[in-house]
Backbone as JSON, one array per atom type, in Angstrom:
{
  "sequence": "MRLRITAQPGGLYELERDAEMAITAARTNPVAGRDAVNWGDIGVSYVALGDQLCRHETMPLALVVCEEASPEAHAFCRFVAERLADMGWLGVDVRTEW",
  "N": [[102.97, 61.22, 71.23], [106.05, 61.49, 69.62], [107.95, 64.19, 68.4], [109.82, 63.93, 65.59], [111.34, 65.46, 63.92], [114.4, 66.61, 63.28], [117.74, 68.0, 63.23], [119.59, 66.08, 63.17], [122.04, 63.71, 61.96], [120.94, 61.46, 59.47], [118.28, 62.06, 59.63], [117.04, 63.08, 57.27], [117.23, 60.81, 55.64], [115.6, 59.01, 57.05], [113.11, 60.34, 56.91], [112.66, 60.32, 54.12], [112.56, 57.54, 53.65], [110.3, 56.83, 55.22], [108.37, 58.36, 53.9], [108.32, 57.08, 51.42], [107.25, 54.65, 52.24], [104.7, 55.52, 53.0], [103.73, 56.32, 50.52], [103.57, 53.85, 49.24], [101.52, 52.72, 50.77], [99.45, 54.38, 49.97], [98.68, 53.44, 47.52], [96.69, 51.53, 47.83], [94.66, 52.92, 49.0], [91.35, 53.98, 48.83], [90.59, 56.66, 48.31], [92.93, 58.32, 47.95], [94.04, 56.87, 45.92], [92.59, 57.53, 43.66], [93.5, 59.89, 42.59], [95.44, 61.59, 40.02], [98.07, 59.79, 39.39], [101.16, 58.41, 38.51], [101.52, 55.36, 39.07], [103.45, 53.47, 38.55], [105.91, 54.75, 38.57], [105.99, 56.54, 40.69], [107.54, 58.38, 43.3], [109.75, 59.64, 45.88], [111.23, 62.7, 45.33], [112.51, 64.78, 46.55], [113.48, 65.87, 49.76], [113.3, 67.87, 52.69], [114.28, 69.26, 55.78], [113.19, 71.34, 58.55], [115.37, 73.07, 59.23], [116.54, 73.44, 56.82], [114.9, 74.84, 55.26], [113.52, 78.0, 54.24], [113.18, 80.36, 56.8], [110.11, 81.08, 58.05], [106.94, 81.97, 59.27], [104.76, 80.56, 58.16], [105.86, 78.42, 56.92], [106.33, 74.9, 56.44], [107.44, 72.37, 58.8], [108.81, 70.38, 57.59], [109.47, 69.23, 54.26], [108.25, 67.26, 51.64], [108.65, 66.18, 48.41], [107.01, 64.61, 45.83], [107.55, 62.91, 42.84], [106.03, 62.3, 39.64], [103.25, 62.57, 39.86], [100.19, 64.34, 39.64], [100.19, 67.88, 40.15], [97.83, 68.64, 41.28], [97.01, 66.59, 42.92], [95.6, 66.37, 45.49], [94.27, 64.75, 47.43], [95.96, 62.55, 47.53], [98.34, 63.78, 48.48], [97.44, 64.66, 50.99], [96.85, 62.18, 52.19], [99.43, 60.97, 52.29], [100.77, 62.82, 53.95], [99.25, 62.52, 56.3], [99.79, 59.84, 56.93], [102.53, 60.06, 57.42], [102.43, 61.71, 59.67], [101.25, 59.91, 61.44], [103.43, 58.29, 61.78], [105.02, 59.85, 63.29], [106.1, 62.11, 62.13], [105.5, 65.25, 62.24], [103.93, 68.16, 60.89], [104.6, 68.05, 58.15], [104.8, 69.07, 54.84], [103.46, 67.92, 51.93], [104.08, 67.7, 48.55], [103.42, 67.48, 45.01], [104.66, 66.67, 41.73], [105.01, 66.48, 38.17]],
  "CA": [[103.7, 61.09, 69.99], [107.31, 62.22, 69.67], [108.3, 64.94, 67.22], [111.09, 63.38, 65.14], [112.03, 66.33, 62.98], [115.62, 67.11, 63.91], [118.86, 68.23, 62.32], [120.57, 65.03, 63.39], [122.34, 62.89, 60.79], [119.99, 60.37, 59.25], [116.92, 62.56, 59.64], [116.53, 63.11, 55.91], [117.09, 59.44, 55.18], [114.42, 58.43, 57.69], [111.93, 60.98, 56.35], [112.48, 59.8, 52.76], [112.14, 56.14, 53.78], [108.93, 56.8, 55.71], [107.52, 58.88, 52.83], [108.16, 56.0, 50.43], [106.31, 53.69, 52.83], [103.37, 56.14, 52.92], [103.32, 56.25, 49.1], [103.17, 52.46, 49.0], [100.2, 52.54, 51.4], [98.46, 55.16, 49.22], [98.24, 52.66, 46.36], [95.47, 50.78, 48.15], [93.68, 53.8, 49.62], [90.34, 54.26, 47.82], [90.51, 58.09, 47.98], [94.21, 58.77, 47.4], [94.28, 56.11, 44.69], [91.85, 58.09, 42.53], [94.21, 61.04, 42.03], [96.28, 61.33, 38.85], [99.39, 59.38, 39.86], [101.8, 57.36, 37.73], [101.86, 54.42, 40.14], [104.65, 52.71, 38.19], [107.14, 55.52, 38.78], [105.88, 57.51, 41.78], [108.59, 58.27, 44.31], [110.19, 60.87, 46.52], [112.32, 63.33, 44.58], [113.19, 65.79, 47.36], [113.05, 66.04, 51.15], [114.03, 68.91, 53.43], [113.83, 69.47, 57.16], [112.99, 72.74, 58.9], [116.57, 73.9, 59.24], [116.99, 73.61, 55.45], [113.9, 75.64, 54.59], [113.53, 79.41, 54.62], [112.46, 80.6, 58.05], [108.91, 81.88, 57.9], [105.9, 81.42, 60.14], [103.85, 79.66, 57.47], [106.59, 77.31, 56.3], [106.21, 73.63, 57.17], [108.66, 71.9, 59.47], [109.5, 69.52, 56.65], [108.89, 69.21, 52.93], [108.46, 66.06, 50.83], [108.16, 66.35, 47.04], [106.88, 63.34, 45.12], [107.46, 63.08, 41.4], [105.14, 61.41, 38.89], [101.86, 62.73, 40.26], [99.66, 65.65, 39.29], [100.26, 68.89, 41.2], [96.49, 68.74, 41.88], [96.71, 65.33, 43.61], [95.46, 66.81, 46.88], [93.93, 63.62, 48.31], [97.2, 61.78, 47.66], [99.23, 64.54, 49.37], [96.85, 64.62, 52.33], [97.03, 60.83, 52.72], [100.85, 60.77, 52.62], [101.07, 63.66, 55.13], [98.62, 61.9, 57.47], [100.57, 58.65, 57.27], [103.78, 60.52, 58.03], [102.09, 62.16, 61.03], [101.07, 58.69, 62.23], [104.77, 57.75, 62.04], [105.72, 60.79, 64.15], [106.58, 63.26, 61.37], [104.47, 66.28, 62.31], [104.21, 69.39, 60.16], [105.2, 67.79, 56.84], [104.07, 69.52, 53.66], [103.71, 66.99, 50.82], [103.75, 68.29, 47.26], [103.63, 66.57, 43.89], [105.05, 67.25, 40.44], [105.23, 65.49, 37.11]],
  "C": [[104.93, 61.98, 70.05], [107.57, 62.94, 68.36], [109.7, 64.51, 66.79], [111.87, 64.3, 64.21], [113.21, 66.98, 63.7], [116.66, 67.38, 62.84], [119.92, 67.15, 62.47], [120.83, 64.26, 62.1], [121.35, 61.75, 60.68], [118.55, 60.84, 59.21], [116.3, 62.6, 58.26], [116.31, 61.71, 55.37], [115.83, 58.81, 55.76], [113.13, 59.04, 57.14], [111.64, 60.45, 54.95], [111.97, 58.36, 52.8], [110.67, 56.06, 54.22], [107.95, 57.34, 54.67], [107.29, 57.83, 51.76], [107.19, 54.93, 50.95], [104.88, 54.23, 52.76], [102.85, 56.11, 51.49], [102.86, 54.85, 48.77], [101.78, 52.2, 49.58], [99.11, 53.27, 50.61], [97.91, 54.39, 48.02], [96.91, 51.96, 46.62], [94.4, 51.63, 48.82], [92.65, 54.21, 48.57], [90.23, 55.74, 47.43], [91.79, 58.57, 47.32], [94.5, 58.09, 46.07], [93.56, 56.63, 43.48], [92.54, 59.3, 41.91], [95.08, 60.61, 40.86], [97.72, 61.07, 39.3], [99.91, 58.3, 38.92], [102.34, 56.34, 38.73], [103.09, 53.58, 39.81], [105.95, 53.41, 38.52], [107.1, 56.49, 39.94], [106.99, 57.3, 42.81], [108.94, 59.64, 44.86], [111.36, 61.44, 45.72], [113.11, 64.32, 45.43], [112.62, 65.76, 48.77], [113.9, 67.13, 51.79], [113.42, 69.01, 54.82], [113.83, 70.96, 57.46], [114.23, 73.6, 58.83], [117.13, 74.11, 57.83], [115.98, 74.42, 54.63], [114.04, 77.09, 55.02], [112.71, 79.59, 55.89], [111.3, 81.55, 57.8], [107.81, 81.22, 58.7], [105.03, 80.38, 59.44], [104.55, 78.48, 56.81], [106.4, 76.03, 57.12], [107.52, 73.3, 57.86], [109.47, 70.99, 58.56], [108.75, 69.54, 55.33], [109.25, 67.89, 52.26], [107.86, 66.35, 49.46], [108.17, 64.99, 46.37], [106.77, 63.62, 43.63], [106.57, 61.99, 40.8], [103.72, 61.39, 39.44], [101.44, 64.16, 39.92], [99.85, 66.63, 40.45], [98.9, 69.11, 41.89], [96.08, 67.47, 42.62], [96.59, 65.58, 45.11], [95.13, 65.66, 47.84], [95.16, 62.75, 48.56], [98.14, 62.47, 48.65], [98.74, 64.48, 50.81], [97.07, 63.25, 52.97], [98.47, 60.6, 53.14], [101.22, 61.58, 53.86], [100.47, 63.05, 56.39], [99.36, 60.65, 57.9], [101.89, 59.02, 57.93], [103.53, 61.01, 59.45], [101.89, 60.97, 61.95], [102.41, 58.07, 62.62], [105.59, 58.7, 62.92], [106.28, 62.01, 63.44], [105.48, 64.31, 61.31], [104.89, 67.5, 61.49], [104.86, 69.18, 58.81], [104.26, 68.28, 55.74], [104.45, 68.57, 52.52], [103.23, 67.66, 49.54], [104.06, 67.29, 46.15], [103.98, 67.35, 42.64], [105.21, 66.13, 39.42], [106.71, 65.43, 36.83]]
}
Protein backbone atom coordinates (compact mmCIF):
# COMPACT_ATOMS: atom_id res chain seq x y z
CA MET A 1 0.00 0.00 0.00
CA ARG A 2 1.36 3.42 -0.94
CA LEU A 3 1.32 6.29 1.55
CA ARG A 4 -0.46 9.11 -0.29
CA ILE A 5 -0.15 11.87 2.27
CA THR A 6 1.95 14.53 0.60
CA ALA A 7 2.23 18.30 0.35
CA GLN A 8 1.63 18.15 -3.39
CA PRO A 9 -1.15 20.25 -4.91
CA GLY A 10 -4.43 18.36 -4.96
CA GLY A 11 -3.64 16.35 -1.84
CA LEU A 12 -6.29 18.10 0.24
CA TYR A 13 -8.85 17.79 -2.53
CA GLU A 14 -8.21 14.06 -2.86
CA LEU A 15 -8.40 13.51 0.91
CA GLU A 16 -11.70 15.40 1.13
CA ARG A 17 -13.14 13.50 -1.84
CA ASP A 18 -12.12 10.14 -0.40
CA ALA A 19 -13.48 11.08 3.04
CA GLU A 20 -16.85 11.94 1.47
CA MET A 21 -16.83 8.52 -0.22
CA ALA A 22 -16.10 6.86 3.14
CA ILE A 23 -18.98 8.78 4.74
CA THR A 24 -21.31 7.55 2.01
CA ALA A 25 -20.20 3.97 2.71
CA ALA A 26 -20.80 4.46 6.45
CA ARG A 27 -24.51 4.97 5.81
CA THR A 28 -24.95 1.26 5.16
CA ASN A 29 -22.53 -0.01 7.81
CA PRO A 30 -24.51 -1.66 10.63
CA VAL A 31 -22.11 -0.43 13.36
CA ALA A 32 -21.19 3.05 12.13
CA GLY A 33 -24.81 3.67 11.15
CA ARG A 34 -25.95 3.41 14.79
CA ASP A 35 -24.00 6.46 15.95
CA ALA A 36 -25.73 9.83 16.31
CA VAL A 37 -25.28 11.24 12.80
CA ASN A 38 -27.47 13.65 10.84
CA TRP A 39 -27.32 11.57 7.65
CA GLY A 40 -29.09 14.29 5.65
CA ASP A 41 -26.35 16.86 6.21
CA ILE A 42 -23.20 14.93 7.20
CA GLY A 43 -20.11 16.07 5.36
CA VAL A 44 -16.47 17.03 5.59
CA SER A 45 -15.98 20.49 7.07
CA TYR A 46 -12.17 20.53 7.38
CA VAL A 47 -9.15 18.58 6.15
CA ALA A 48 -5.47 19.09 6.90
CA LEU A 49 -2.33 17.22 5.96
CA GLY A 50 0.70 16.67 8.19
CA ASP A 51 2.58 19.73 7.03
CA GLN A 52 -0.40 21.90 8.07
CA LEU A 53 -0.68 20.46 11.58
CA CYS A 54 1.45 21.30 14.60
CA ARG A 55 4.50 19.07 14.71
CA HIS A 56 4.21 16.66 17.62
CA GLU A 57 4.87 12.96 17.99
CA THR A 58 1.26 12.12 18.80
CA MET A 59 -0.30 14.21 16.04
CA PRO A 60 -1.88 12.34 13.13
CA LEU A 61 -0.48 12.63 9.63
CA ALA A 62 -3.82 14.00 8.49
CA LEU A 63 -7.02 15.29 10.04
CA VAL A 64 -10.58 15.05 8.73
CA VAL A 65 -13.40 16.81 10.59
CA CYS A 66 -16.97 15.82 9.75
CA GLU A 67 -19.83 18.10 10.71
CA GLU A 68 -23.34 16.99 11.67
CA ALA A 69 -22.37 14.05 13.86
CA SER A 70 -21.98 13.66 17.60
CA PRO A 71 -18.47 14.16 18.97
CA GLU A 72 -19.02 10.73 20.59
CA ALA A 73 -19.63 8.99 17.23
CA HIS A 74 -16.57 6.78 17.72
CA ALA A 75 -17.73 3.84 15.57
CA PHE A 76 -18.45 6.25 12.71
CA CYS A 77 -15.00 7.87 13.04
CA ARG A 78 -13.30 4.48 13.20
CA PHE A 79 -15.17 3.27 10.10
CA VAL A 80 -14.28 6.38 8.07
CA ALA A 81 -10.61 6.17 9.15
CA GLU A 82 -10.47 2.48 8.21
CA ARG A 83 -12.02 3.16 4.81
CA LEU A 84 -9.50 5.94 4.22
CA ALA A 85 -6.68 3.56 5.17
CA ASP A 86 -8.05 1.07 2.63
CA MET A 87 -7.78 3.87 0.04
CA GLY A 88 -4.13 4.50 1.00
CA TRP A 89 -4.61 7.35 3.49
CA LEU A 90 -2.67 6.09 6.51
CA GLY A 91 -2.58 7.92 9.83
CA VAL A 92 -5.80 9.90 9.40
CA ASP A 93 -7.54 11.13 12.54
CA VAL A 94 -11.29 11.50 11.94
CA ARG A 95 -13.25 13.74 14.30
CA THR A 96 -16.88 14.81 14.39
CA GLU A 97 -18.77 17.91 15.49
CA TRP A 98 -22.30 19.20 15.38
